[in-house]
MIDOSE-1310 file (N, C-alpha, C; in nm, 2 decimals, decimal comma, always signed):
residues 277
mrpg	+4,17/-2,73/-0,97/+4,09/-2,62/-0,95/+4,02/-2,60/-1,07; +3,88/-2,56/-1,06/+3,80/-2,53/-1,18/+3,84/-2,38/-1,24; +3,84/-2,38/-1,37/+3,88/-2,24/-1,42/+3,81/-2,12/-1,36; +3,67/-2,14/-1,33/+3,58/-2,04/-1,27/+3,63/-2,00/-1,13
slai	+3,67/-2,11/-1,06/+3,73/-2,07/-0,92/+3,87/-2,01/-0,93; +3,95/-2,05/-1,02/+4,07/-1,98/-1,05/+4,06/-1,84/-1,07; +3,96/-1,80/-1,16/+3,93/-1,67/-1,21/+3,91/-1,58/-1,09; +3,81/-1,64/-1,00/+3,78/-1,57/-0,87/+3,90/-1,54/-0,79
vllf	+3,98/-1,65/-0,77/+4,09/-1,64/-0,68/+4,20/-1,53/-0,74; +4,22/-1,54/-0,86/+4,30/-1,44/-0,91/+4,25/-1,29/-0,90; +4,11/-1,28/-0,92/+4,06/-1,15/-0,90/+4,07/-1,10/-0,76; +4,04/-1,18/-0,67/+4,07/-1,14/-0,53/+4,21/-1,11/-0,50
gllg	+4,30/-1,20/-0,57/+4,44/-1,17/-0,54/+4,48/-1,02/-0,59; +4,44/-1,00/-0,70/+4,47/-0,88/-0,77/+4,42/-0,76/-0,69; +4,31/-0,76/-0,63/+4,23/-0,68/-0,55/+4,30/-0,65/-0,41; +4,38/-0,75/-0,36/+4,45/-0,74/-0,25/+4,35/-0,78/-0,12
vpgl	+4,26/-0,88/-0,16/+4,19/-0,93/-0,05/+4,26/-1,02/+0,04; +4,28/-0,99/+0,18/+4,37/-1,07/+0,26/+4,33/-1,22/+0,27; +4,45/-1,30/+0,27/+4,43/-1,44/+0,29/+4,42/-1,53/+0,17; +4,44/-1,47/+0,05/+4,43/-1,54/-0,07/+4,57/-1,55/-0,13
cgce	+4,60/-1,69/-0,15/+4,72/-1,72/-0,21/+4,72/-1,83/-0,29; +4,82/-1,89/-0,36/+4,81/-1,98/-0,46/+4,82/-2,12/-0,39; +4,72/-2,16/-0,31/+4,72/-2,30/-0,24/+4,59/-2,35/-0,26; +4,58/-2,47/-0,21/+4,45/-2,54/-0,24/+4,32/-2,48/-0,17
geak	+4,35/-2,40/-0,08/+4,24/-2,35/+0,01/+4,20/-2,22/-0,04; +4,25/-2,18/-0,17/+4,21/-2,05/-0,22/+4,06/-2,03/-0,24; +4,00/-2,13/-0,31/+3,85/-2,13/-0,34/+3,78/-2,12/-0,20; +3,81/-2,20/-0,11/+3,75/-2,19/+0,01/+3,75/-2,06/+0,08
talg	+3,87/-2,00/+0,07/+3,90/-1,87/+0,13/+3,81/-1,76/+0,06; +3,80/-1,76/-0,06/+3,70/-1,68/-0,15/+3,57/-1,69/-0,10; +3,54/-1,82/-0,09/+3,38/-1,85/-0,03/+3,36/-1,80/+0,10; +3,46/-1,81/+0,19/+3,47/-1,76/+0,33/+3,44/-1,62/+0,32
ytds	+3,52/-1,55/+0,24/+3,51/-1,39/+0,23/+3,35/-1,35/+0,20; +3,30/-1,43/+0,12/+3,16/-1,40/+0,09/+3,06/-1,44/+0,19; +3,09/-1,55/+0,24/+3,01/-1,59/+0,37/+3,02/-1,49/+0,48; +3,13/-1,45/+0,50/+3,16/-1,35/+0,62/+3,08/-1,23/+0,58
akra	+3,08/-1,18/+0,45/+3,02/-1,05/+0,40/+2,86/-1,08/+0,44; +2,81/-1,19/+0,40/+2,66/-1,22/+0,41/+2,63/-1,21/+0,56; +2,72/-1,27/+0,64/+2,68/-1,28/+0,79/+2,69/-1,14/+0,85; +2,79/-1,06/+0,80/+2,79/-0,91/+0,85/+2,67/-0,84/+0,81
ydaa	+2,64/-0,85/+0,68/+2,51/-0,78/+0,62/+2,39/-0,84/+0,70; +2,37/-0,96/+0,71/+2,25/-1,01/+0,78/+2,25/-0,94/+0,93; +2,36/-0,95/+1,00/+2,36/-0,88/+1,13/+2,31/-0,73/+1,13; +2,38/-0,67/+1,03/+2,31/-0,53/+1,02/+2,17/-0,52/+0,98
meey	+2,12/-0,61/+0,89/+1,98/-0,60/+0,86/+1,89/-0,63/+0,99; +1,94/-0,72/+1,08/+1,84/-0,75/+1,20/+1,83/-0,61/+1,27; +1,93/-0,53/+1,29/+1,91/-0,40/+1,35/+1,82/-0,32/+1,26; +1,84/-0,32/+1,13/+1,76/-0,24/+1,03/+1,61/-0,28/+1,06
rthn	+1,57/-0,40/+1,06/+1,44/-0,43/+1,06/+1,37/-0,41/+1,19; +1,45/-0,39/+1,30/+1,39/-0,34/+1,44/+1,40/-0,18/+1,44; +1,44/-0,13/+1,33/+1,44/+0,03/+1,32/+1,54/+0,08/+1,43; +1,65/+0,00/+1,45/+1,76/+0,04/+1,53/+1,85/+0,12/+1,41
wiqa	+1,81/+0,23/+1,38/+1,87/+0,29/+1,26/+2,03/+0,32/+1,27; +2,07/+0,38/+1,39/+2,20/+0,42/+1,41/+2,29/+0,29/+1,41; +2,25/+0,19/+1,48/+2,34/+0,09/+1,50/+2,34/+0,00/+1,35; +2,22/+0,01/+1,28/+2,23/-0,06/+1,16/+2,32/+0,02/+1,07
qtll	+2,32/+0,14/+1,06/+2,40/+0,22/+0,96/+2,54/+0,20/+0,99; +2,58/+0,19/+1,12/+2,71/+0,18/+1,17/+2,76/+0,03/+1,12; +2,67/-0,08/+1,14/+2,71/-0,21/+1,09/+2,73/-0,22/+0,94; +2,64/-0,15/+0,86/+2,63/-0,15/+0,72/+2,76/-0,07/+0,67
revk	+2,80/+0,04/+0,72/+2,93/+0,09/+0,69/+3,04/+0,00/+0,71; +3,04/-0,07/+0,81/+3,15/-0,17/+0,83/+3,14/-0,27/+0,72; +3,04/-0,32/+0,68/+3,03/-0,41/+0,58/+3,08/-0,36/+0,43; +3,05/-0,22/+0,42/+3,12/-0,15/+0,30/+3,27/-0,14/+0,31
rkys	+3,32/-0,13/+0,44/+3,46/-0,11/+0,46/+3,52/-0,23/+0,44; +3,49/-0,34/+0,50/+3,55/-0,48/+0,52/+3,53/-0,56/+0,40; +3,41/-0,55/+0,32/+3,39/-0,65/+0,22/+3,35/-0,57/+0,09; +3,43/-0,46/+0,06/+3,39/-0,38/-0,05/+3,39/-0,44/-0,19
ysky	+3,45/-0,57/-0,19/+3,44/-0,63/-0,34/+3,34/-0,75/-0,34; +3,24/-0,74/-0,23/+3,13/-0,83/-0,25/+3,00/-0,76/-0,28; +2,90/-0,84/-0,32/+2,76/-0,77/-0,35/+2,70/-0,71/-0,23; +2,76/-0,77/-0,11/+2,68/-0,71/+0,01/+2,73/-0,56/+0,04
arla	+2,83/-0,52/-0,01/+2,89/-0,38/+0,00/+2,79/-0,29/-0,07; +2,75/-0,34/-0,20/+2,66/-0,25/-0,27/+2,52/-0,26/-0,21; +2,46/-0,37/-0,16/+2,36/-0,36/-0,08/+2,36/-0,28/+0,03; +2,46/-0,29/+0,11/+2,47/-0,21/+0,22/+2,47/-0,06/+0,20
elri	+2,51/-0,01/+0,07/+2,50/+0,13/+0,04/+2,36/+0,17/+0,02; +2,27/+0,08/-0,04/+2,14/+0,11/-0,05/+2,07/+0,12/+0,07; +2,09/+0,03/+0,17/+2,03/+0,02/+0,30/+2,06/+0,13/+0,39; +2,19/+0,18/+0,37/+2,22/+0,31/+0,44/+2,13/+0,43/+0,39
adad	+2,11/+0,44/+0,27/+2,02/+0,54/+0,21/+1,88/+0,52/+0,26; +1,84/+0,38/+0,26/+1,70/+0,36/+0,31/+1,69/+0,40/+0,45; +1,79/+0,37/+0,52/+1,77/+0,40/+0,67/+1,74/+0,57/+0,69; +1,81/+0,63/+0,61/+1,80/+0,78/+0,63/+1,66/+0,83/+0,58
yeqe	+1,62/+0,76/+0,46/+1,48/+0,78/+0,41/+1,38/+0,74/+0,52; +1,39/+0,65/+0,58/+1,29/+0,60/+0,68/+1,29/+0,69/+0,81; +1,40/+0,76/+0,82/+1,40/+0,85/+0,94/+1,37/+1,00/+0,88; +1,32/+1,00/+0,76/+1,28/+1,13/+0,70/+1,39/+1,23/+0,69
kype	+1,52/+1,18/+0,67/+1,63/+1,26/+0,64/+1,65/+1,26/+0,49; +1,55/+1,32/+0,43/+1,55/+1,30/+0,29/+1,66/+1,38/+0,20; +1,72/+1,49/+0,25/+1,84/+1,54/+0,17/+1,95/+1,44/+0,18; +1,97/+1,38/+0,30/+2,08/+1,29/+0,31/+2,06/+1,16/+0,23
aihe	+1,94/+1,10/+0,23/+1,91/+0,99/+0,16/+1,92/+1,01/+0,00; +1,88/+1,14/-0,06/+1,88/+1,17/-0,19/+2,02/+1,16/-0,22; +2,11/+1,22/-0,14/+2,25/+1,24/-0,18/+2,31/+1,10/-0,19; +2,27/+1,01/-0,10/+2,33/+0,87/-0,10/+2,28/+0,79/-0,21
ykdf	+2,15/+0,80/-0,24/+2,11/+0,73/-0,37/+2,17/+0,78/-0,49; +2,19/+0,91/-0,50/+2,26/+0,97/-0,62/+2,41/+0,92/-0,63; +2,48/+0,91/-0,51/+2,60/+0,85/-0,50/+2,61/+0,71/-0,55; +2,52/+0,63/-0,50/+2,50/+0,49/-0,53/+2,49/+0,49/-0,69
ihsh	+2,40/+0,57/-0,76/+2,38/+0,56/-0,91/+2,51/+0,58/-0,97; +2,57/+0,69/-0,94/+2,69/+0,73/-0,99/+2,80/+0,62/-0,99; +2,80/+0,53/-0,89/+2,91/+0,44/-0,86/+2,87/+0,31/-0,92; +2,73/+0,28/-0,94/+2,68/+0,14/-0,99/+2,61/+0,15/-1,11
rsee	+2,64/+0,22/-1,21/+2,55/+0,25/-1,32/+2,50/+0,12/-1,39; +2,59/+0,02/-1,38/+2,56/-0,12/-1,45/+2,47/-0,20/-1,38; +2,44/-0,17/-1,26/+2,33/-0,25/-1,18/+2,20/-0,19/-1,21; +2,14/-0,23/-1,32/+2,02/-0,17/-1,37/+1,89/-0,18/-1,26
edva	+1,89/-0,29/-1,21/+1,76/-0,30/-1,11/+1,78/-0,22/-0,98; +1,91/-0,22/-0,93/+1,95/-0,13/-0,81/+1,93/+0,02/-0,84; +1,97/+0,06/-0,96/+1,97/+0,18/-1,00/+1,82/+0,24/-1,02; +1,73/+0,15/-1,08/+1,59/+0,18/-1,09/+1,53/+0,20/-0,96
yars	+1,57/+0,12/-0,86/+1,52/+0,13/-0,74/+1,55/+0,26/-0,66; +1,69/+0,29/-0,67/+1,74/+0,41/-0,62/+1,68/+0,53/-0,69; +1,64/+0,53/-0,82/+1,57/+0,64/-0,89/+1,44/+0,66/-0,83; +1,36/+0,55/-0,81/+1,23/+0,57/-0,75/+1,23/+0,62/-0,61
riae	+1,34/+0,58/-0,53/+1,35/+0,64/-0,40/+1,38/+0,80/-0,41; +1,46/+0,83/-0,49/+1,49/+0,99/-0,51/+1,37/+1,06/-0,54; +1,30/+1,00/-0,63/+1,15/+1,06/-0,67/+1,06/+1,07/-0,55; +1,05/+0,96/-0,46/+0,96/+0,96/-0,35/+1,02/+1,06/-0,24
atys	+1,14/+1,07/-0,23/+1,20/+1,16/-0,12/+1,19/+1,29/-0,16; +1,21/+1,33/-0,29/+1,18/+1,46/-0,34/+1,03/+1,51/-0,31; +0,94/+1,42/-0,35/+0,80/+1,44/-0,32/+0,78/+1,47/-0,17; +0,83/+1,38/-0,08/+0,82/+1,40/+0,05/+0,88/+1,52/+0,12
eipd	+0,97/+1,59/+0,04/+1,03/+1,72/+0,09/+0,92/+1,83/+0,07; +0,81/+1,81/-0,01/+0,72/+1,92/-0,02/+0,67/+1,96/+0,10; +0,67/+2,08/+0,14/+0,61/+2,13/+0,28/+0,46/+2,10/+0,28; +0,42/+2,06/+0,40/+0,28/+2,03/+0,42/+0,24/+2,04/+0,56
sflm	+0,22/+2,18/+0,60/+0,19/+2,19/+0,73/+0,07/+2,30/+0,75; -0,03/+2,28/+0,84/-0,14/+2,37/+0,86/-0,10/+2,51/+0,91; +0,04/+2,52/+0,95/+0,08/+2,65/+0,99/+0,13/+2,75/+0,87; +0,14/+2,67/+0,77/+0,18/+2,74/+0,64/+0,07/+2,80/+0,56
paee	+0,08/+2,88/+0,47/-0,02/+2,93/+0,38/-0,09/+2,82/+0,29; -0,19/+2,84/+0,23/-0,26/+2,73/+0,15/-0,16/+2,68/+0,05; -0,16/+2,56/+0,01/-0,05/+2,50/-0,07/-0,03/+2,57/-0,20; -0,16/+2,63/-0,26/-0,13/+2,70/-0,38/-0,08/+2,84/-0,37
erdq	-0,07/+2,88/-0,26/+0,00/+3,01/-0,23/+0,16/+3,00/-0,21; +0,20/+2,89/-0,18/+0,34/+2,87/-0,14/+0,43/+2,87/-0,26; +0,57/+2,89/-0,23/+0,66/+2,87/-0,33/+0,66/+2,72/-0,39; +0,66/+2,71/-0,52/+0,66/+2,58/-0,58/+0,78/+2,51/-0,62
asva	+0,88/+2,56/-0,57/+1,01/+2,51/-0,60/+1,02/+2,35/-0,58; +0,99/+2,32/-0,45/+1,00/+2,18/-0,42/+0,90/+2,09/-0,50; +0,78/+2,15/-0,53/+0,68/+2,07/-0,60/+0,73/+2,06/-0,74; +0,81/+2,15/-0,81/+0,86/+2,14/-0,94/+0,97/+2,05/-0,95
dayk	+1,06/+2,05/-0,85/+1,16/+1,95/-0,84/+1,10/+1,79/-0,83; +0,99/+1,78/-0,76/+0,92/+1,64/-0,76/+0,86/+1,61/-0,89; +0,81/+1,70/-0,95/+0,74/+1,69/-1,09/+0,86/+1,65/-1,17; +0,97/+1,71/-1,17/+1,08/+1,68/-1,26/+1,14/+1,52/-1,25
eiks	+1,15/+1,49/-1,11/+1,20/+1,37/-1,08/+1,11/+1,25/-1,12; +0,99/+1,27/-1,08/+0,89/+1,17/-1,10/+0,86/+1,15/-1,27; +0,85/+1,26/-1,34/+0,84/+1,24/-1,47/+0,96/+1,18/-1,54; +1,08/+1,22/-1,49/+1,19/+1,15/-1,54/+1,20/+1,00/-1,52
ylad	+1,15/+0,96/-1,40/+1,16/+0,81/-1,35/+1,06/+0,74/-1,44; +0,94/+0,79/-1,47/+0,84/+0,73/-1,55/+0,87/+0,72/-1,69; +0,95/+0,82/-1,76/+0,99/+0,82/-1,89/+1,10/+0,70/-1,90; +1,18/+0,69/-1,79/+1,30/+0,57/-1,81/+1,24/+0,44/-1,77
ypaa	+1,13/+0,43/-1,68/+1,09/+0,30/-1,63/+0,92/+0,29/-1,63; +0,87/+0,30/-1,74/+0,72/+0,31/-1,75/+0,66/+0,19/-1,70; +0,74/+0,07/-1,71/+0,67/-0,05/-1,67/+0,72/-0,11/-1,54; +0,79/-0,04/-1,46/+0,85/-0,08/-1,34/+0,74/-0,11/-1,24
keap	+0,77/-0,19/-1,14/+0,67/-0,22/-1,04/+0,64/-0,09/-0,95; +0,73/-0,01/-0,95/+0,70/+0,13/-0,87/+0,62/+0,24/-0,95; +0,60/+0,19/-1,09/+0,54/+0,29/-1,17/+0,41/+0,34/-1,14; +0,31/+0,25/-1,10/+0,18/+0,29/-1,05/+0,18/+0,39/-0,95
kmre	+0,26/+0,36/-0,84/+0,27/+0,45/-0,72/+0,33/+0,60/-0,77; +0,43/+0,58/-0,87/+0,48/+0,71/-0,92/+0,37/+0,79/-1,00; +0,30/+0,71/-1,07/+0,18/+0,79/-1,16/+0,08/+0,87/-1,05; +0,05/+0,79/-0,93/-0,04/+0,86/-0,82/+0,03/+0,98/-0,78
lltq	+0,16/+0,97/-0,76/+0,22/+1,09/-0,69/+0,22/+1,20/-0,80; +0,25/+1,16/-0,92/+0,26/+1,26/-1,02/+0,12/+1,33/-1,05; +0,01/+1,26/-1,03/-0,12/+1,34/-1,04/-0,13/+1,43/-0,92; -0,08/+1,40/-0,81/-0,09/+1,50/-0,69/-0,01/+1,61/-0,70
vigr	+0,12/+1,59/-0,77/+0,22/+1,70/-0,80/+0,14/+1,79/-0,88; +0,11/+1,74/-1,00/+0,04/+1,82/-1,09/-0,07/+1,90/-1,06; -0,16/+1,84/-0,96/-0,28/+1,90/-0,90/-0,22/+2,02/-0,83; -0,12/+2,01/-0,74/-0,06/+2,12/-0,68/+0,00/+2,24/-0,77
lvkh	+0,06/+2,20/-0,88/+0,10/+2,29/-0,98/-0,02/+2,38/-1,05; -0,11/+2,30/-1,08/-0,24/+2,37/-1,14/-0,30/+2,45/-1,05; -0,32/+2,42/-0,91/-0,39/+2,50/-0,82/-0,31/+2,62/-0,81; -0,16/+2,62/-0,80/-0,08/+2,74/-0,80/-0,11/+2,83/-0,92
elyv	-0,12/+2,77/-1,05/-0,14/+2,86/-1,15/-0,27/+2,93/-1,15; -0,36/+2,85/-1,11/-0,51/+2,93/-1,09/-0,51/+3,04/-0,99; -0,44/+3,00/-0,87/-0,43/+3,11/-0,78/-0,36/+3,24/-0,84; -0,26/+3,22/-0,91/-0,20/+3,34/-0,98/-0,28/+3,40/-1,06
arfy	-0,35/+3,32/-1,15/-0,45/+3,37/-1,25/-0,56/+3,47/-1,18; -0,61/+3,42/-1,06/-0,71/+3,49/-0,99/-0,65/+3,62/-0,95; -0,52/+3,62/-0,89/-0,46/+3,73/-0,85/-0,47/+3,83/-0,96; -0,42/+3,80/-1,09/-0,43/+3,89/-1,20/-0,55/+3,93/-1,24
lrkd	-0,65/+3,85/-1,22/-0,79/+3,88/-1,25/-0,86/+3,99/-1,16; -0,82/+3,99/-1,04/-0,85/+4,08/-0,93/-0,79/+4,21/-0,96; -0,68/+4,21/-1,03/-0,60/+4,34/-1,07/-0,64/+4,39/-1,21; -0,74/+4,32/-1,27/-0,79/+4,35/-1,41/-0,68/+4,33/-1,50
nfea	-0,58/+4,25/-1,48/-0,47/+4,21/-1,58/-0,51/+4,07/-1,64; -0,61/+4,11/-1,74/-0,68/+3,99/-1,80/-0,58/+3,91/-1,87; -0,50/+3,97/-1,96/-0,41/+3,89/-2,04/-0,32/+3,81/-1,97; -0,25/+3,87/-1,86/-0,18/+3,76/-1,77/-0,26/+3,65/-1,70
avsr	-0,38/+3,68/-1,67/-0,47/+3,57/-1,62/-0,49/+3,47/-1,72; -0,54/+3,49/-1,84/-0,54/+3,41/-1,95/-0,40/+3,32/-1,98; -0,30/+3,40/-1,98/-0,17/+3,34/-1,99/-0,14/+3,22/-1,90; -0,17/+3,26/-1,76/-0,14/+3,15/-1,67/-0,25/+3,04/-1,66
ieya	-0,36/+3,06/-1,71/-0,47/+2,94/-1,71/-0,44/+2,85/-1,84; -0,39/+2,92/-1,95/-0,36/+2,85/-2,07/-0,24/+2,78/-2,04; -0,13/+2,82/-1,97/-0,02/+2,75/-1,94/-0,05/+2,63/-1,86; -0,13/+2,63/-1,76/-0,17/+2,52/-1,68/-0,24/+2,41/-1,77
lsny	-0,34/+2,47/-1,84/-0,40/+2,37/-1,94/-0,32/+2,28/-2,03; -0,23/+2,37/-2,10/-0,13/+2,31/-2,20/-0,04/+2,22/-2,14; +0,01/+2,26/-2,02/+0,13/+2,17/-1,97/+0,07/+2,07/-1,89; -0,02/+2,07/-1,81/-0,08/+1,97/-1,72/-0,21/+1,91/-1,73
ggal	-0,28/+1,98/-1,82/-0,43/+1,94/-1,84/-0,44/+1,79/-1,90; -0,35/+1,76/-1,99/-0,36/+1,63/-2,05/-0,33/+1,51/-1,96; -0,23/+1,54/-1,87/-0,20/+1,45/-1,77/-0,30/+1,42/-1,67; -0,38/+1,52/-1,64/-0,49/+1,52/-1,52/-0,62/+1,44/-1,59
kapg	-0,61/+1,46/-1,73/-0,73/+1,38/-1,79/-0,69/+1,26/-1,84; -0,57/+1,21/-1,84/-0,53/+1,08/-1,87/-0,59/+0,96/-1,81; -0,60/+0,86/-1,88/-0,67/+0,72/-1,82/-0,58/+0,69/-1,68; -0,66/+0,67/-1,58/-0,60/+0,64/-1,46/-0,59/+0,76/-1,37
gsgh	-0,61/+0,88/-1,43/-0,60/+0,99/-1,36/-0,72/+1,01/-1,25; -0,71/+1,08/-1,15/-0,81/+1,09/-1,06/-0,93/+1,17/-1,10; -1,05/+1,16/-1,05/-1,16/+1,24/-1,08/-1,14/+1,38/-1,04; -1,07/+1,41/-0,93/-1,03/+1,54/-0,88/-0,94/+1,62/-0,99
ggdl	-0,86/+1,53/-1,06/-0,78/+1,59/-1,16/-0,86/+1,66/-1,27; -0,98/+1,57/-1,31/-1,07/+1,62/-1,41/-1,13/+1,76/-1,36; -1,17/+1,75/-1,24/-1,23/+1,87/-1,18/-1,14/+1,98/-1,19; -1,01/+1,97/-1,17/-0,93/+2,09/-1,18/-0,91/+2,14/-1,32
vaea	-0,92/+2,05/-1,42/-0,93/+2,10/-1,55/-1,05/+2,17/-1,58; -1,18/+2,13/-1,52/-1,29/+2,20/-1,54/-1,30/+2,32/-1,48; -1,24/+2,34/-1,35/-1,23/+2,46/-1,28/-1,14/+2,57/-1,37; -1,03/+2,51/-1,42/-0,95/+2,60/-1,51/-1,02/+2,67/-1,62
lvll	-1,10/+2,57/-1,69/-1,18/+2,62/-1,80/-1,30/+2,72/-1,76; -1,35/+2,71/-1,65/-1,45/+2,78/-1,60/-1,39/+2,92/-1,58; -1,26/+2,92/-1,51/-1,20/+3,06/-1,48/-1,15/+3,12/-1,61; -1,12/+3,04/-1,71/-1,08/+3,10/-1,84/-1,20/+3,17/-1,90
gqty	-1,32/+3,10/-1,90/-1,45/+3,16/-1,95/-1,49/+3,28/-1,88; -1,47/+3,29/-1,74/-1,51/+3,41/-1,68/-1,41/+3,52/-1,71; -1,27/+3,48/-1,74/-1,18/+3,59/-1,76/-1,23/+3,65/-1,91; -1,26/+3,55/-2,01/-1,30/+3,61/-2,14/-1,43/+3,71/-2,13
lrmh	-1,53/+3,67/-2,03/-1,63/+3,75/-2,02/-1,59/+3,89/-1,97; -1,50/+3,90/-1,88/-1,45/+4,03/-1,84/-1,39/+4,10/-1,95; -1,33/+4,03/-2,05/-1,26/+4,09/-2,17/-1,37/+4,12/-2,28; -1,49/+4,08/-2,27/-1,60/+4,09/-2,37/-1,56/+4,00/-2,50
rwpd	-1,49/+3,89/-2,47/-1,46/+3,81/-2,58/-1,56/+3,69/-2,57; -1,68/+3,73/-2,62/-1,79/+3,63/-2,59/-1,77/+3,49/-2,67; -1,73/+3,48/-2,78/-1,72/+3,34/-2,85/-1,61/+3,26/-2,77; -1,51/+3,32/-2,73/-1,40/+3,25/-2,66/-1,46/+3,20/-2,52
arda	-1,54/+3,28/-2,45/-1,60/+3,24/-2,34/-1,69/+3,13/-2,36; -1,78/+3,15/-2,45/-1,86/+3,03/-2,48/-1,80/+2,90/-2,51; -1,68/+2,91/-2,59/-1,61/+2,78/-2,61/-1,54/+2,73/-2,49; -1,50/+2,81/-2,40/-1,45/+2,76/-2,27/-1,56/+2,68/-2,19
fqav	-1,67/+2,75/-2,18/-1,78/+2,69/-2,09/-1,84/+2,56/-2,17; -1,85/+2,56/-2,30/-1,89/+2,44/-2,37/-1,80/+2,32/-2,36; -1,66/+2,36/-2,35/-1,57/+2,25/-2,32/-1,58/+2,17/-2,19; -1,63/+2,25/-2,09/-1,66/+2,20/-1,96/-1,80/+2,10/-1,96
vrgf	-1,90/+2,16/-2,03/-2,02/+2,08/-2,03/-2,00/+1,95/-2,12; -1,92/+1,96/-2,24/-1,90/+1,84/-2,31/-1,79/+1,75/-2,25; -1,69/+1,79/-2,19/-1,59/+1,70/-2,15/-1,60/+1,67/-1,99; -1,67/+1,74/-1,93/-1,67/+1,71/-1,77/-1,82/+1,72/-1,71
ersp	-1,90/+1,66/-1,77/-2,05/+1,67/-1,74/-2,08/+1,64/-1,58; -2,00/+1,56/-1,54/-2,02/+1,51/-1,40/-1,95/+1,60/-1,30; -1,87/+1,69/-1,34/-1,81/+1,78/-1,25/-1,90/+1,88/-1,21; -1,88/+1,91/-1,08/-1,97/+2,02/-1,02/-1,95/+2,16/-1,10
fave	-1,84/+2,18/-1,16/-1,82/+2,30/-1,25/-1,90/+2,30/-1,36; -1,95/+2,19/-1,41/-2,05/+2,19/-1,53/-2,16/+2,26/-1,50; -2,21/+2,26/-1,39/-2,35/+2,34/-1,35/-2,31/+2,49/-1,37; -2,20/+2,53/-1,32/-2,16/+2,67/-1,34/-2,15/+2,71/-1,48
arny	-2,09/+2,62/-1,55/-2,06/+2,65/-1,70/-2,21/+2,65/-1,76; -2,29/+2,57/-1,74/-2,43/+2,58/-1,81/-2,49/+2,71/-1,77; -2,47/+2,75/-1,65/-2,55/+2,88/-1,62/-2,48/+3,00/-1,69; -2,34/+2,99/-1,71/-2,29/+3,10/-1,80/-2,34/+3,09/-1,94
lvfl	-2,35/+2,97/-1,99/-2,39/+2,95/-2,14/-2,55/+3,01/-2,15; -2,64/+3,00/-2,06/-2,77/+3,05/-2,05/-2,75/+3,20/-2,04; -2,66/+3,25/-1,96/-2,64/+3,39/-1,95/-2,61/+3,45/-2,10; -2,51/+3,38/-2,16/-2,47/+3,43/-2,30/-2,58/+3,44/-2,39
rnqg	-2,67/+3,33/-2,38/-2,78/+3,32/-2,47/-2,88/+3,43/-2,46; -2,91/+3,46/-2,32/-3,00/+3,55/-2,30/-2,95/+3,70/-2,32; -2,82/+3,71/-2,34/-2,76/+3,84/-2,37/-2,76/+3,87/-2,52; -2,78/+3,74/-2,59/-2,76/+3,74/-2,74/-2,62/+3,78/-2,79
v	-2,54/+3,73/-2,71/-2,40/+3,74/-2,76/-2,32/+3,60/-2,77
């Protein structure tokens, strides 16, 4: 028997895999265990590919139970989580992906995949219904969770194959967060609470503006930055902080000349000149 085969046999023997003993058929028995695990996994995946989720998960759990020392048990764990994800059972899927990561930290590629699915599932949990208030008026807890997960994934896997999609999702999430900050700023502006309005706008620009203007960011992201700057300028006008207002409007004209908000900014600059301030 080859040393490698002996090592496999000893390992399976120590783990208590049935049917392995110190005879000439040991290597064949080990290979038979792996072959059986693969056949069971393939049968489960046939159900998975036809979207027969309940039967697929039942068979995948059986793979985990009967062949827990094969790689197919590990793959079965991921596919069970994937099946819940495909059924839009996002909390269950997130829990299962996290359990997988905890149990298989050394499997870097699979862990990266599970991390990307957690980020996508967290994004998918953001409420999006026409029966709800406008997105900028809603509680942003789920959006903030998605922002955290996607940012964390991109920090750890910037060159992963899922990274471009994650960056697109990040831009959408940041757009939602910025819209919310501007909504709150306008609320304060209506209440003549100018300092609070300025604080929310500056928070949005300092925390998210750079990402929205980054290479690869959407044109809509740039428009949101321009919108924030115009609102900041309008607030400074109400406060009679003329130089600060002018700086905000000029930033729009210089940095976002193709944005529809650039026209509004130019009109305000003309107004300031005509007022001699």
